[in-house]
N, CA, C and O atoms as a GROMACS GRO file, in nm:
protein
  308
    1MET      N    1   0.859   2.635  28.558
    1MET     CA    2   1.001   2.658  28.543
    1MET      C    3   1.041   2.767  28.641
    1MET      O    4   0.971   2.867  28.658
    2LYS      N    5   1.154   2.746  28.705
    2LYS     CA    6   1.211   2.843  28.798
    2LYS      C    7   1.355   2.870  28.756
    2LYS      O    8   1.413   2.793  28.679
    3THR      N    9   1.412   2.978  28.805
    3THR     CA   10   1.552   3.008  28.778
    3THR      C   11   1.629   3.008  28.910
    3THR      O   12   1.572   3.025  29.018
    4ALA      N   13   1.760   2.987  28.899
    4ALA     CA   14   1.849   2.992  29.014
    4ALA      C   15   1.978   3.058  28.970
    4ALA      O   16   2.012   3.057  28.852
    5THR      N   17   2.049   3.116  29.064
    5THR     CA   18   2.177   3.182  29.036
    5THR      C   19   2.289   3.097  29.092
    5THR      O   20   2.282   3.049  29.205
    6ILE      N   21   2.393   3.079  29.013
    6ILE     CA   22   2.509   3.002  29.057
    6ILE      C   23   2.603   3.095  29.134
    6ILE      O   24   2.639   3.202  29.085
    7THR      N   25   2.642   3.053  29.255
    7THR     CA   26   2.732   3.134  29.337
    7THR      C   27   2.876   3.116  29.291
    7THR      O   28   2.903   3.033  29.204
    8GLU      N   29   2.968   3.193  29.350
    8GLU     CA   30   3.110   3.180  29.318
    8GLU      C   31   3.161   3.039  29.347
    8GLU      O   32   3.254   2.992  29.281
    9LYS      N   33   3.102   2.972  29.444
    9LYS     CA   34   3.141   2.835  29.479
    9LYS      C   35   3.074   2.730  29.391
    9LYS      O   36   3.096   2.611  29.410
   10GLY      N   37   2.992   2.773  29.296
   10GLY     CA   38   2.923   2.680  29.208
   10GLY      C   39   2.796   2.623  29.269
   10GLY      O   40   2.745   2.522  29.221
   11GLN      N   41   2.745   2.685  29.374
   11GLN     CA   42   2.625   2.636  29.441
   11GLN      C   43   2.500   2.701  29.384
   11GLN      O   44   2.502   2.815  29.337
   12ILE      N   45   2.390   2.627  29.391
   12ILE     CA   46   2.259   2.681  29.357
   12ILE      C   47   2.162   2.642  29.467
   12ILE      O   48   2.188   2.550  29.544
   13SER      N   49   2.051   2.710  29.474
   13SER     CA   50   1.942   2.673  29.565
   13SER      C   51   1.826   2.624  29.480
   13SER      O   52   1.782   2.692  29.388
   14ILE      N   53   1.777   2.506  29.514
   14ILE     CA   54   1.658   2.454  29.446
   14ILE      C   55   1.538   2.521  29.512
   14ILE      O   56   1.524   2.514  29.634
   15PRO      N   57   1.452   2.586  29.435
   15PRO     CA   58   1.337   2.654  29.495
   15PRO      C   59   1.256   2.560  29.586
   15PRO      O   60   1.237   2.442  29.554
   16SER      N   61   1.210   2.613  29.699
   16SER     CA   62   1.141   2.531  29.798
   16SER      C   63   1.018   2.461  29.740
   16SER      O   64   0.989   2.347  29.777
   17SER      N   65   0.946   2.527  29.652
   17SER     CA   66   0.827   2.463  29.594
   17SER      C   67   0.865   2.337  29.515
   17SER      O   68   0.792   2.238  29.518
   18MET      N   69   0.978   2.342  29.446
   18MET     CA   70   1.024   2.225  29.369
   18MET      C   71   1.077   2.116  29.462
   18MET      O   72   1.055   1.998  29.438
   19ARG      N   73   1.148   2.156  29.568
   19ARG     CA   74   1.198   2.058  29.665
   19ARG      C   75   1.081   1.982  29.726
   19ARG      O   76   1.085   1.859  29.738
   20LYS      N   77   0.977   2.055  29.765
   20LYS     CA   78   0.860   1.991  29.826
   20LYS      C   79   0.789   1.900  29.725
   20LYS      O   80   0.752   1.788  29.757
   21GLU      N   81   0.771   1.951  29.604
   21GLU     CA   82   0.700   1.876  29.500
   21GLU      C   83   0.772   1.745  29.467
   21GLU      O   84   0.707   1.643  29.445
   22LYS      N   85   0.904   1.749  29.463
   22LYS     CA   86   0.983   1.632  29.422
   22LYS      C   87   1.035   1.550  29.539
   22LYS      O   88   1.096   1.445  29.518
   23GLY      N   89   1.010   1.595  29.662
   23GLY     CA   90   1.046   1.515  29.778
   23GLY      C   91   1.190   1.527  29.825
   23GLY      O   92   1.238   1.438  29.895
   24PHE      N   93   1.260   1.634  29.789
   24PHE     CA   94   1.396   1.654  29.838
   24PHE      C   95   1.389   1.704  29.982
   24PHE      O   96   1.309   1.792  30.014
   25ARG      N   97   1.473   1.648  30.070
   25ARG     CA   98   1.475   1.687  30.210
   25ARG      C   99   1.610   1.750  30.246
   25ARG      O  100   1.712   1.719  30.186
   26THR      N  101   1.609   1.838  30.345
   26THR     CA  102   1.730   1.904  30.392
   26THR      C  103   1.832   1.798  30.435
   26THR      O  104   1.799   1.706  30.508
   27GLY      N  105   1.955   1.813  30.390
   27GLY     CA  106   2.064   1.722  30.426
   27GLY      C  107   2.070   1.595  30.344
   27GLY      O  108   2.162   1.515  30.361
   28GLU      N  109   1.975   1.576  30.256
   28GLU     CA  110   1.970   1.455  30.174
   28GLU      C  111   2.080   1.457  30.067
   28GLU      O  112   2.109   1.562  30.010
   29LYS      N  113   2.139   1.342  30.040
   29LYS     CA  114   2.238   1.329  29.933
   29LYS      C  115   2.164   1.326  29.799
   29LYS      O  116   2.054   1.271  29.788
   30VAL      N  117   2.225   1.386  29.698
   30VAL     CA  118   2.169   1.385  29.563
   30VAL      C  119   2.270   1.330  29.465
   30VAL      O  120   2.391   1.330  29.490
   31VAL      N  121   2.220   1.284  29.353
   31VAL     CA  122   2.303   1.239  29.242
   31VAL      C  123   2.287   1.343  29.132
   31VAL      O  124   2.176   1.383  29.099
   32ILE      N  125   2.400   1.387  29.076
   32ILE     CA  126   2.398   1.486  28.968
   32ILE      C  127   2.446   1.415  28.842
   32ILE      O  128   2.557   1.363  28.837
   33ILE      N  129   2.361   1.414  28.740
   33ILE     CA  130   2.391   1.344  28.615
   33ILE      C  131   2.403   1.446  28.503
   33ILE      O  132   2.314   1.529  28.483
   34SER      N  133   2.513   1.440  28.431
   34SER     CA  134   2.539   1.533  28.320
   34SER      C  135   2.511   1.465  28.187
   34SER      O  136   2.567   1.360  28.157
   35TYR      N  137   2.424   1.525  28.109
   35TYR     CA  138   2.393   1.480  27.973
   35TYR      C  139   2.446   1.585  27.875
   35TYR      O  140   2.495   1.690  27.917
   36ALA      N  141   2.438   1.557  27.747
   36ALA     CA  142   2.490   1.649  27.646
   36ALA      C  143   2.422   1.786  27.654
   36ALA      O  144   2.486   1.888  27.632
   37ASN      N  145   2.292   1.787  27.684
   37ASN     CA  146   2.218   1.913  27.679
   37ASN      C  147   2.149   1.952  27.810
   37ASN      O  148   2.070   2.047  27.812
   38ARG      N  149   2.177   1.881  27.920
   38ARG     CA  150   2.113   1.914  28.047
   38ARG      C  151   2.186   1.848  28.164
   38ARG      O  152   2.271   1.761  28.145
   39ILE      N  153   2.150   1.890  28.283
   39ILE     CA  154   2.198   1.830  28.407
   39ILE      C  155   2.075   1.790  28.487
   39ILE      O  156   1.980   1.868  28.496
   40GLU      N  157   2.076   1.671  28.544
   40GLU     CA  158   1.965   1.625  28.629
   40GLU      C  159   2.014   1.610  28.771
   40GLU      O  160   2.127   1.567  28.795
   41ILE      N  161   1.928   1.645  28.866
   41ILE     CA  162   1.956   1.626  29.008
   41ILE      C  163   1.847   1.533  29.060
   41ILE      O  164   1.728   1.562  29.049
   42ARG      N  165   1.890   1.419  29.118
   42ARG     CA  166   1.794   1.321  29.169
   42ARG      C  167   1.831   1.285  29.313
   42ARG      O  168   1.948   1.289  29.349
   43PRO      N  169   1.731   1.251  29.394
   43PRO     CA  170   1.764   1.202  29.528
   43PRO      C  171   1.850   1.076  29.516
   43PRO      O  172   1.815   0.985  29.441
   44ALA      N  173   1.959   1.069  29.589
   44ALA     CA  174   2.050   0.954  29.579
   44ALA      C  175   1.980   0.824  29.616
   44ALA      O  176   2.006   0.721  29.554
   45SER      N  177   1.893   0.828  29.716
   45SER     CA  178   1.826   0.705  29.759
   45SER      C  179   1.743   0.646  29.646
   45SER      O  180   1.745   0.524  29.627
   46ASN      N  181   1.670   0.728  29.572
   46ASN     CA  182   1.590   0.678  29.459
   46ASN      C  183   1.678   0.624  29.349
   46ASN      O  184   1.647   0.520  29.289
   47PHE      N  185   1.787   0.692  29.321
   47PHE     CA  186   1.876   0.653  29.212
   47PHE      C  187   1.945   0.521  29.244
   47PHE      O  188   1.952   0.432  29.159
   48ILE      N  189   1.996   0.508  29.365
   48ILE     CA  190   2.065   0.385  29.406
   48ILE      C  191   1.969   0.267  29.405
   48ILE      O  192   2.005   0.157  29.362
   49LYS      N  193   1.846   0.288  29.451
   49LYS     CA  194   1.745   0.183  29.449
   49LYS      C  195   1.718   0.138  29.306
   49LYS      O  196   1.709   0.018  29.280
   50ALA      N  197   1.704   0.232  29.214
   50ALA     CA  198   1.678   0.199  29.073
   50ALA      C  199   1.795   0.122  29.012
   50ALA      O  200   1.774   0.029  28.936
   51LEU      N  201   1.917   0.161  29.046
   51LEU     CA  202   2.035   0.089  28.996
   51LEU      C  203   2.039  -0.054  29.046
   51LEU      O  204   2.068  -0.147  28.971
   52LYS      N  205   2.009  -0.072  29.174
   52LYS     CA  206   2.008  -0.207  29.232
   52LYS      C  207   1.903  -0.292  29.164
   52LYS      O  208   1.928  -0.408  29.132
   53GLU      N  209   1.784  -0.237  29.143
   53GLU     CA  210   1.676  -0.312  29.078
   53GLU      C  211   1.714  -0.349  28.935
   53GLU      O  212   1.687  -0.460  28.891
   54ALA      N  213   1.777  -0.257  28.864
   54ALA     CA  214   1.819  -0.285  28.726
   54ALA      C  215   1.924  -0.394  28.724
   54ALA      O  216   1.921  -0.482  28.638
   55SER      N  217   2.016  -0.390  28.818
   55SER     CA  218   2.122  -0.490  28.826
   55SER      C  219   2.064  -0.628  28.855
   55SER      O  220   2.102  -0.727  28.792
   56VAL      N  221   1.973  -0.634  28.950
   56VAL     CA  222   1.911  -0.762  28.985
   56VAL      C  223   1.833  -0.815  28.866
   56VAL      O  224   1.841  -0.934  28.836
   57ASN      N  225   1.757  -0.729  28.799
   57ASN     CA  226   1.678  -0.774  28.685
   57ASN      C  227   1.768  -0.824  28.572
   57ASN      O  228   1.737  -0.925  28.509
   58GLU      N  229   1.878  -0.753  28.547
   58GLU     CA  230   1.969  -0.795  28.441
   58GLU      C  231   2.029  -0.931  28.472
   58GLU      O  232   2.039  -1.016  28.383
   59LYS      N  233   2.070  -0.952  28.597
   59LYS     CA  234   2.126  -1.081  28.636
   59LYS      C  235   2.023  -1.192  28.621
   59LYS      O  236   2.055  -1.300  28.571
   60ALA      N  237   1.902  -1.166  28.663
   60ALA     CA  238   1.796  -1.266  28.654
   60ALA      C  239   1.766  -1.300  28.509
   60ALA      O  240   1.752  -1.417  28.473
   61LEU      N  241   1.755  -1.198  28.426
   61LEU     CA  242   1.723  -1.220  28.284
   61LEU      C  243   1.837  -1.287  28.210
   61LEU      O  244   1.814  -1.367  28.119
   62SER      N  245   1.960  -1.256  28.248
   62SER     CA  246   2.074  -1.312  28.175
   62SER      C  247   2.081  -1.463  28.189
   62SER      O  248   2.138  -1.530  28.103
   63LYS      N  249   2.024  -1.518  28.296
   63LYS     CA  250   2.022  -1.664  28.312
   63LYS      C  251   1.945  -1.729  28.198
   63LYS      O  252   1.978  -1.839  28.155
   64HIS      N  253   1.841  -1.661  28.150
   64HIS     CA  254   1.757  -1.717  28.045
   64HIS      C  255   1.795  -1.669  27.905
   64HIS      O  256   1.773  -1.739  27.807
   65TRP      N  257   1.851  -1.548  27.896
   65TRP     CA  258   1.875  -1.489  27.766
   65TRP      C  259   2.020  -1.487  27.723
   65TRP      O  260   2.048  -1.462  27.606
   66ASN      N  261   2.110  -1.512  27.810
   66ASN     CA  262   2.252  -1.503  27.776
   66ASN      C  263   2.306  -1.642  27.742
   66ASN      O  264   2.386  -1.699  27.816
   67THR      N  265   2.260  -1.693  27.630
   67THR     CA  266   2.300  -1.827  27.588
   67THR      C  267   2.376  -1.818  27.456
   67THR      O  268   2.372  -1.715  27.388
   68LYS      N  269   2.445  -1.925  27.420
   68LYS     CA  270   2.517  -1.929  27.292
   68LYS      C  271   2.420  -1.912  27.175
   68LYS      O  272   2.452  -1.846  27.076
   69GLU      N  273   2.301  -1.971  27.188
   69GLU     CA  274   2.201  -1.961  27.082
   69GLU      C  275   2.156  -1.815  27.063
   69GLU      O  276   2.141  -1.769  26.950
   70ASP      N  277   2.135  -1.745  27.173
   70ASP     CA  278   2.096  -1.605  27.164
   70ASP      C  279   2.206  -1.520  27.102
   70ASP      O  280   2.179  -1.437  27.016
   71GLU      N  281   2.329  -1.541  27.145
   71GLU     CA  282   2.442  -1.466  27.089
   71GLU      C  283   2.452  -1.488  26.939
   71GLU      O  284   2.475  -1.393  26.864
   72GLU      N  285   2.434  -1.611  26.895
   72GLU     CA  286   2.441  -1.643  26.753
   72GLU      C  287   2.326  -1.575  26.677
   72GLU      O  288   2.347  -1.523  26.567
   73ALA      N  289   2.207  -1.577  26.734
   73ALA     CA  290   2.090  -1.519  26.668
   73ALA      C  291   2.102  -1.367  26.655
   73ALA      O  292   2.053  -1.310  26.557
   74TRP      N  293   2.166  -1.301  26.750
   74TRP     CA  294   2.171  -1.155  26.751
   74TRP      C  295   2.299  -1.096  26.693
   74TRP      O  296   2.305  -0.976  26.670
   75LYS      N  297   2.400  -1.174  26.668
   75LYS     CA  298   2.531  -1.119  26.633
   75LYS      C  299   2.534  -1.041  26.502
   75LYS      O  300   2.620  -0.953  26.488
   76ASN      N  301   2.448  -1.068  26.408
   76ASN     CA  302   2.450  -0.997  26.280
   76ASN      C  303   2.345  -0.887  26.269
   76ASN      O  304   2.328  -0.828  26.162
   77LEU      N  305   2.277  -0.857  26.376
   77LEU     CA  306   2.173  -0.753  26.370
   77LEU      C  307   2.230  -0.616  26.392
   77LEU      O  308   2.157  -0.517  26.390
   0.00000   0.00000   0.00000
């Protein structure tokens, strides 16, 4: 665990050891995700790739699972 100080502009510096460990590079875009009890910072390239894969998988699966029979079977659960 490391600490950082928030500047007047709301900026922080991610410690270099953590940047190296997690693969963050200078100038790289990041995604900032706010949860109820924490904030996550992820490399944008990894996040966008994961979203695309999830979207493709959902579309592929919906061809087999998104049927009237499935909707009827699951509607009362």
